[in-house]
C-alpha positions, 0 to 999 in steps of 0.5 A: 499500500502507498503511504503519503509522503512525510512532507505531505502529511506535515503540510496537512497538519500545518494547515490545521494550525496556520493559514497559507496564502494559497488556502485563502486565494482558493476560497475565491471560487467558494466566495462567488456564491455569497451575498453580503446582504443582511437585514435592513437596518433603520438609520438612526439619523435619517428619519423613519424610513428603512434603507438597505443601503445605509451609507455616507455617500450621496449622488445627485440624481434629479430635480423634480417638483416639490411633493408633500413630505419632501425634506425642505432642506433639499429644496433647489432654490435656483430652480425654484426662483427660475420656474416659480414653483418649488423643486426638490433635489433628489439624491441616490445613495451610492451602492458601493460600500466600504467593507471593513473586517477586524480579525482577532489573532490573540493567543486565545484564538490559537486553539482547537480540539476539532477542525482547525485553529480558531485563528485559521477559521477566522482567517477563512471567514475573513477571506470569504467576506473579502472576496464576496465584497470585492465581487459586489464592487465594494471596497475592502479593508481591515484590521488584524489585532493580536495581544500586542499589535494592531494593523489596519488597511484602508478600504480600497477597490479591486482584487489588489485590495483583497490580496493586501488584506490576505497578506496581512492575515497570513503575515500576521498569524505567522508572526504573532503566535502565542510563544511570541506574545509570551516573549513580548514585554509590551503591555497587552491591548485590551478588547475595548482599546482594540474596538476604540482604535477600530472606531478611528479607522472606520467611517459612517456607512461602513459594513464592519465584521468583527471575527473573534471569540470576544474574550475580554468583553467589558462595559467599555467594549460594549459602549464602543460597539454601540458607537459603531452601531450608530453609523455603521452596519456591524456583524459579530462573528463568534468563533469557538471550539466545541470543547469550550462550550462543553467538556466531555462528561467523564475523564481527565484531560491534559491541556497544554499551550507548549509551555504550560500544562493543566489537567481538567477532571470532567467527572466533577459534576459541579465544575463540569456544570459551571464550565458550560454555564460560563460559556453559555452566559458569554454567548447569550450575552453577545447575542442579547447585546447584538439584538439590543443595538441592532447588530447581526450575530453569527456563531461558528465552530472550528469544524464548521464549513465557513461558507455555510455559516456565512450563507 
């Protein structure tokens, strides 16, 4: 019987814990059938109508006779004076929307017991969104944040913008490993500080995807999400490993991050229940927060098909 070459076996194993550019490039075909259309959001500044396109850019369309209900601030006074009848300027909202994808690459994302590392799944989800956005003619940009570093790319048009973002994902997930984070003496970035930075790098009308396990959520981070939600369409994508939601019912299990080890005894029913309860409360809190401030919420396990989850 023929056996796979050792190099191929190693490569297959590495694809579970690290992301490669070829993997992200190959997702372009899978992203062709994705449409980034979410539930229409009522603008919190533009009156009582519901618009699927909630953006900052407005393009002049035409001038027509004033009709009851038109905004008097849009009256074209030159045409009104010339014709003797009130006329209103009509604007068409730009269909091109900047898409900004924030990806978590902190040490807690470098973990999995099934499927791929959370960091790899997050990179795949981000690549699919980037390709789908480019296919729709949207500008693509993003943010990659680790424990000590945060990098942003300004949204731009075309496949070149997608490639720049994919290169950021690959280089960032390769260099900002948990071991490198442990050796870094710089102060750690908190999730609220990262979201505050996200506010500075996004603009009203952006569609923002935040892909993370959302460890470290606190009231400050929630307030930053509320600020983003006032002017942008925000989608939270929670990535988690099945073991984080539920321990096996019985047994002793050893976990390691390469440096430290910990043994968990799941036969202790009280600790087993408390463990599951903490995760359930964390996920439920995120879902309730998203509902409260009109965010979209998606959960994705490390062994799920990312294309199916985005659909």
